[in-house]
N, C-alpha and C positions, 0 to 999 in steps of 0.2 A: 185882253179878250176874255170873254166869259168862259169859265171852265166847262160849262154845260154845252158849249158849242164846239168843244174839241172832238176830233174823230174818235169813235169807239174801236178798241182793239178787237180783232176777230177771235173772240173766245171760242166760238163754235168750231173754228178751224183748228185751234189747238186741241180741243177735245177730240176731234176726228183724228188728228195726227197721233195723239197719245193712244187712242184706241187701236189705230193701225199698228203702231209700234208694239203694243202689247200683243196684238194678234200675230204680228210677224214673229215676235219672240216665242209665243206659244207654238206657232207652227214650226219654228226652228227646233224648239225642244222636242216637239212631237216627232219631227223628222229624225232627230238624233236618236231618240229612243227606238223609233221604228227601225232605223238602220242598224242599231245595236241588236235589236231583237231579230232582225233579218239575218244578221251575221251569225247569231247564235243558232238560228234555225238551219242555216246553211251548214254550220259545223256539225249539227246533229244529223242532218241528212247525209253528210259525207261519212260520219261514223256508222250510220245505219248501212250505207252502201258498202263500206269496208266489211262490216259484219256479214252482210249478205254474201259478199264475195268469199269470205272465209268459210261460211256455211256451205256454199256451193262447192268450194275446193274440197272441204271435208267429205261432203256427200259423194263427190267424184272418187275420192280416195277409198271411201267405204265400198262404193260400187265395184271399184277395181279389185279391192281385197276380197270381196264376196265372189267375184268372178274367178279369182285365183283359187279360193277355197273350193268352189265347185269343181274346178279343173282337177285339183288335188284329190278330191273325193272320187271323181270319175276315174282318175288314174289308179287310185287305191282299189276301187271296185273292179276295174279291169284286171289288175294284178292278182287280186284274190280269186277272180273267176278263172284266170289262167292256172293259178296254183291248184284250185279245186279240180279243174278238168284234168290236170296232170298228176294228181296225188296218187293215182294208182300205178304209175310207172316208176321203175327203178331210177331212171334219170332224174325225174322231178323230185323224188324223195331225197336223192343225193345232193341236189342243188341247195336246198334250204338248210342252213345250219340249225336253226331252231324256228319253231312256229307254234301258234296256238290256233285252234279251229274256231275260236270265237273271240269276244272282246273282254276276256277275263284278265284284268290287269294283275291280279294276284298270282295267276299262273305264270305270266310273263316275268314277274319279279322272282318267283321261285326258280324258274329256269335259269335266270341270270345268276342266281346264287349257286345253284347246282353246278353250273358250268365251271365256276371258279373252284369247286371242290373236287372236280375230276382230276385224276393223275395227269400231269402234263408230260411226263417222261417215261410212261409205262403203257405203250400200246395205243390203240385207237378205241374210242368210246362212243356209245350211243345210249340215250336214256329216254324212256317214255314215262309220263306221269298222267294219271287221270284222277281228278277229284270227282268221285262217283256221286256225291251229293248234288253237285252242280252240272254233272256231265260235261266237264271241261277238260280238254285234252291238250297236252303239250309234248313236244319232242325236241331233243337236242341231237343234231347230226344224224338224222334218219337216213339210213342206207342199208342195203342188204349186207349181212355179215355172216360169218360161219355160224351155223345154227348149233352145232354139237347136239346135245340131247334135247334142245328145245324143239327139234324136229318131231319129237315124240308127241308134242301137243297136237300136231296136225295128223300124225298117224292115228292117235286116239280119235280125233274128229272124223277122219275118214272111215274108221271102223264103225263108229256109232251112226254115221250116215248110211252105212250098209249093214247095220247090225242084224236085221232079221235074216238076211241071206247067209251071213257068216255063222250066225247062231244055229241055223238049221243044219249046216254042214259040220260044225265042230262042237256044238253044244254051248248054250248060254253061259253056264258056269265056267267052262274052260276059257271062253272068250273073256269073261269078266276077270278071271284070275290072271290072265296074261296082261290085260290092261292095267290091273292093280300093280303087278310087278314092274311093268314098264314105267309107270308114273311114280309110284311111291319109292321104289328102290332103283329106278333108272336102269332096269334090266335090259341089256342090249339084245340078248337072245329072244326075250319075249317080244321086243319091238320087231325084230326081223321075222319072227313067226307070224305076227299079225300082218305084216306087209305081204308075206307069202300067201296067207289066207285071203287077203284082199284081191290078189291076182290069181286066185284059184290054182295055186301051186306055181305060179310064174312070178318071180321076184320083180322083174322089169314091169310087168303088168300091174303088180301091186303098187310100185312106186308111182306109176302113172295114175293110179286111182287116188293116191295121196295128192298129187299135183292137180288132178281134176277137182278134188274137194277144195283145194286152196283157191282155184280160179272161180269156183261156183259161189264161194262165200266171201270173195273179195280180198283174200290175202295174197296180193299180187307181188309182194316182195319175197315170197316163200317158194322154194323149189327143192324137191328131193331128187338127188342124182346118184346116191349110193346107199347101200345098206349100212347099218351101224357096224363099226369096226372094219369095214371094207376099205380098200385103198381108194384114193380119189382120182385115179387115172381117167375116169370118165366124168369127172366133175364132183364137186362137194355139195353138201346140203346147206342151203342158205335160208335165212329169214331176216326180219327186221324188228327192231324194238317196237315200232308202231304196230306191225302185224300181230306180234305176241300180245301187246297191250290191248288191242281191239278184241282179240280172241278172248282174253280173260274178262274184259268189260262185258262182252255179250253174255258170257256164262253168268256173271253176277246179275246183270239186268234181267235175264230170263228167270233166274231163281227168285228175283224180287217181283216178278210180274210186270216189269217196266216195259219190256218188249216182247213180241210174240216168240214162242218157242221155235217157230220155223226158221228163225234167224240162225239157229245153231242147234241141230237135233240132239236130244239127250243131254242138254247142258247140265241138268241137275245131277246126272250120274257122273259127268266129268268133274263137276264141282266137288263131289264127294271124294273122288280119287285124289284130287289136288289137295284137299284138306288133310288127307292121310299121309302127305309127304314126309319122308324120314330125313331128307337132307335139308337142314335148316341152318347151315353155316354162313349164309350170305344175307339176303334181305331180312329174314326173321331174326338173325343173331342178336342184334342190339335193341330190338323193340321192347317196350315196357312190358312187364308181366301182365298177363290177361289179354293182351292184344293177340288176335288170331291171324293166321296166314293160310293161304292155299296157293302153293307155288310149284314151280318146276325149274330145276337147275340144268346147266349144261357146261361141260368141261372138255377141253382138249389140252394138248401140251402148252399152247399159247393162247388159250381162250378161257374166259370165265363169264358165264351168263347166269342170269336168274330173272324169272318173271313171277310176280306174286299179286294175288288179291289180298289186301290187308283189311280185316273187318273186326267188329267188336271194338271199335276205337273209342278213345276217351270222350270226344265231342260228337261222335256219330258221323264224322267225315271219313267214310271208308274210301280206300284208294286202290288203284292199280299202279304198280311200279314195275318197270322192266329195265334191267341193265344188260348191255351187251358190250363185250370187249374182245379184241383180238390183237395179234402181233405183240403179245405181252412178253416182257423180260422178267417179270416177277409175279407169278400167279398168286402167291400168298399175299403180297401187298394188294393185289387186285381184289381178292376176297374181303380183305379188311376195309378197303375203300368202299366196296358195295355195301357192307354192313353199316359203316358209319354214315354214308350218304343217304341210305334208306332211312336211318334213324333221324337225320336232319330233315328229310322230306316229311316224315310222319310228324315231327315236332312242329314244323311250320304250320300244319293244319290243325293239330289236335292238342297243342300245349300253349 
């Protein structure tokens, strides 16, 4: 048979098949890569989802913490308001072992240090400190205590609050002389004389004048119930470290023109007498040479007190410091403790 007459192979069909095979292979490869890419995308989506969940959880935690912080701030604010409202009462003063009237962390640190320096086996102690440059106050164990001769600060204040009337009756020079003796030498007879004159010859009325002065100017922990050297059958004389400290702070601030003189009449004259103090065996005793004080002491058989303005300081940080102690078993050791602790407080700010 002639070869030309043999049937021709379906070449076109083979070509189509090959093309289809290649197309299918390409589609398969494309599908494989697409599936791989899809799996990768799914993994990334899951990772993003997990991240979003973590962020959401963190946000919820932060919101919760913020709410808790707001609650704590509100509680602190309410507590501070309560303390401020009750700061004038003896009960409130006795409750707080120590406090500051602002956010002065350096004062808080100082109070913590002073607390460790106070005698632990020799009576009960209270301390007031004021950084006059910052007007920052702090107290340890503020509570009414036996005033001893610190009550003479308030007798002086009451006399100056009624100075014109007393001077007309007894003469200004005589009044000034008695004030000077009462403050600089702690003369008890001069103190009792001034109380008598305050009451127009009636000692009880005179003591009431002193108490009215204390209430008028906000010294609510202070009360006079007996004359100097009199027995305490009708009560003793009391004040607090905070009252004495605020008294001296007002004197200093008025003398510097920081507050109005109506806050404490004749403050400049009182400052003068305190600067002339002869008894300097406590707060002033260990201070560096050149540093000046204006102070008033107080002593009984088991009491050692001293309240002072400290000025002309090395760094210009003037101070008010008041120490009160009672129920002492060793008054000599208490005097030494006051001198040493006052020196430490001074050094904290000025060295």
